[in-house]
NUPA-578880 format. One line per 2 residues: their letters; for each residue y, z, x of C-alpha. Coordinates in steps of 0.02 Angstrom, whole numbers, always signed. Each point is the difference from the previous one (the first is absolute). Example, Ala and Ser with C-alpha at 12.3 -4.5 7.8 and 13.67 -1.06 7.14 Angstrom:
BEGIN
AS> -225/+390/+615 | +172/-33/+69
This chain:
BEGIN
MD> +5576/+2588/+4246 | -122/-145/-62
AS> -128/+41/-101 | -148/-35/+126
TA> +78/+128/+131 | +25/+120/-140
RR> -183/-10/-48 | -58/+12/+187
LT> +103/+157/+16 | -73/+79/-151
VV> -179/-34/+57 | +49/+89/+177
AW> +85/+142/-105 | -162/+27/-107
VM> -126/-13/+152 | +120/+119/+93
GL> +6/+133/-141 | -183/-8/-40
AG> -58/-5/+194 | +112/+160/+11
LA> -58/+103/-147 | -192/-40/+53
LV> +35/+59/+175 | +86/+159/-71
AG> -149/+24/-121 | -130/-30/+136
CL> +70/+122/+129 | +41/+141/-130
LW> -185/-12/-67 | -73/-3/+175
LR> +104/+140/+48 | -59/+99/-152
TG> -182/-39/+6 | -5/-7/+201
YV> +79/+168/+41 | +43/+166/-47
LS> +154/+85/+43 | +9/+194/+21
KV> +86/+142/+86 | -86/+154/+101
NG> +28/+161/-93 | -92/+119/+117
ES> -27/+52/+178 | -189/-42/+0
MT> +28/-157/+96 | +116/+49/+144
PT> +34/-49/+135 | -54/-176/-71
YA> +107/+7/-161 | +139/+123/-25
VG> +52/+74/-172 | +111/-135/-96
DR> -61/-142/+114 | -19/-166/-119
IA> -163/-87/+24 | -93/-155/-48
AE> -173/-15/-49 | -106/-172/-1
RV> -94/-6/-157 | -197/-15/+56
DG> -161/+56/-78 | -44/+184/+59
DE> -170/-93/+86 | +124/-101/+115
VE> +67/+148/+88 | -58/+53/+169
RG> -10/+155/+100 | +172/+48/+69
DV> +101/-84/-135 | +130/+89/-107
VL> -14/-23/-177 | +99/+34/-161
FS> -122/+78/-144 | +4/+91/-144
AP> -121/+151/-56 | +70/+76/-164
DR> -138/+136/+0 | +70/+66/+166
YG> +176/-35/+18 | +59/-38/-185
PG> +34/-158/-108 | +121/-130/+75
VQ> -5/+75/+175 | -22/-122/+134
VV> -67/+74/+165 | -17/-65/+182
QR> -145/+42/+120 | -91/-63/+143
VI> -177/-69/-11 | -121/+96/+103
GV> -159/-52/-59 | -76/-133/-119
GG> -156/-25/-97 | -140/+47/+109
DR> +96/+95/+130 | -30/+172/+65
VV> +144/+111/+24 | -19/+165/+89
CC> +144/+119/+55 | +4/+54/+133
EG> -47/-37/+177 | +75/+123/+116
RD> +59/+95/-146 | +141/+131/+26
TP> +47/-77/+183 | +128/-113/+29
QE> -131/-142/+15 | -47/+22/-179
AL> -46/-173/-77 | -100/-60/-155
TV> -146/-113/+36 | -53/-150/-118
NG> -170/-60/+8 | -20/+118/+159
ER> +147/-85/+90 | +149/+101/+47
LR> +144/-60/-102 | +166/-22/+99
ES> +145/+31/-106 | +168/-23/+86
YV> +88/+2/-154 | -36/+180/-63
QD> +131/+137/-6 | +21/+100/+165
GI> -179/-76/+46 | -93/+118/-100
AD> -147/-85/-82 | -42/+121/-131
GL> +60/+195/+37 | -63/+76/-158
RQ> -145/+72/+68 | -108/-65/-146
PY> -145/-110/+75 | -69/-123/-112
DV> -135/-138/+16 | +20/-139/-134
TV> -87/-160/-12 | +107/-122/-104
PE> -86/-74/-152 | +0/-183/-30
GR> +161/-58/-90 | +114/+145/+57
LF> +110/+46/+140 | +30/+159/+100
LL> +184/+23/+17 | +112/+113/+93
GD> +178/+30/+39 | +76/-19/+188
HR> +73/+185/-15 | -158/+89/-10
LN> +72/+166/-8 | +91/-47/-155
SR> -100/-132/-104 | -94/+28/-161
DA> -127/-131/+19 | -189/-29/+1
RA> -19/+180/+94 | +70/+74/-165
FP> -122/-66/-120 | -179/+10/+88
ED> -87/+36/-174 | +46/-180/-57
HG> -110/-124/+107 | +48/+94/+166
GT> +191/-22/-45 | -18/-195/-16
VP> +86/-105/-112 | -65/-165/-95
VG> +68/-164/+85 | +57/-51/-174
AV> +130/+152/+29 | +95/-114/+135
EG> +153/-96/-59 | +52/-72/+160
RV> -20/+2/+202 | +173/+50/+80
VD> +77/-131/+113 | +103/+30/+148
SF> +148/-86/-56 | +93/-74/-155
TG> -8/-175/+73 | -99/-70/-145
PL> +95/+84/-148 | +163/-56/+87
LL> -48/-174/+21 | -46/-16/-174
GA> +162/+88/-56 | +93/-120/+107
AA> -95/-162/-85 | +26/+63/-163
FL> +197/+15/+41 | -6/-168/+61
GL> -80/-54/-142 | +131/+67/-103
VV> +139/-79/+83 | -97/-174/-16
AL> -15/+37/-198 | +191/+36/+2
LG> +50/-155/+90 | -110/-99/-110
LA> +94/+77/-156 | +160/-40/+76
LA> -43/-178/+40 | -51/-15/-184
IG> +151/+68/-73 | +121/-100/+106
TR> -94/-163/-28 | -5/+34/-191
SL> +198/+37/+6 | +25/-168/+102
RR> -102/-98/-126 | +100/+67/-147
RP> +157/-34/+78 | +81/-153/-90
AQ> +35/-148/+107 | +181/-57/+50
QA> +46/-169/-82 | +66/-117/+124
VL> +173/-65/-35 | -21/-196/+0
WP> +187/-39/-46 | +156/+101/+41
EH> +64/+104/-153 | +165/-97/-10
L> -91/-158/-46
């Protein structure tokens, strides 16, 4: 291998290695800062999520979530330090949440700002079932959250003395997404970056070895002369 070819291959190896490492670092950073991975540990969100389900939450500010979103949040004073909780947003700042229209009937439903809330996701179609009516106007900067299994969820209804059971938007760690497509794509891109970096390293080692190999001396005359 001549010197110019070796230099070109060395440059290519360095570019591949650095590009691969940059891709790995970028994807891992994006995955770490853009998503929260967690596991469902209770039955409060059945049938939407079962115990043991893995979930991915996209990191967003709490004031970005909307009614109907499922969020991952922390409330150490209620559930203990380090505990992540999954519940659904029923009301945002300024909303009036009332339980219940048609109480104790199969047509029981919450109302938000006077409108009947259609909740196809709740367990057994039960909107509340606890026979403890409430009327909460959500303070600005806070959220009213409930589980989907209304008969088995320790949610806003259990803390009426604390701003009507609401939590601050700052407690939100992420909005639960429907699939792992985003995190999986980032993981695949990081793996691709690792492969590229390793190929660059292999090319660099191979080029260095060839450059160090002593050149064979050409035989100009037969040995017997």
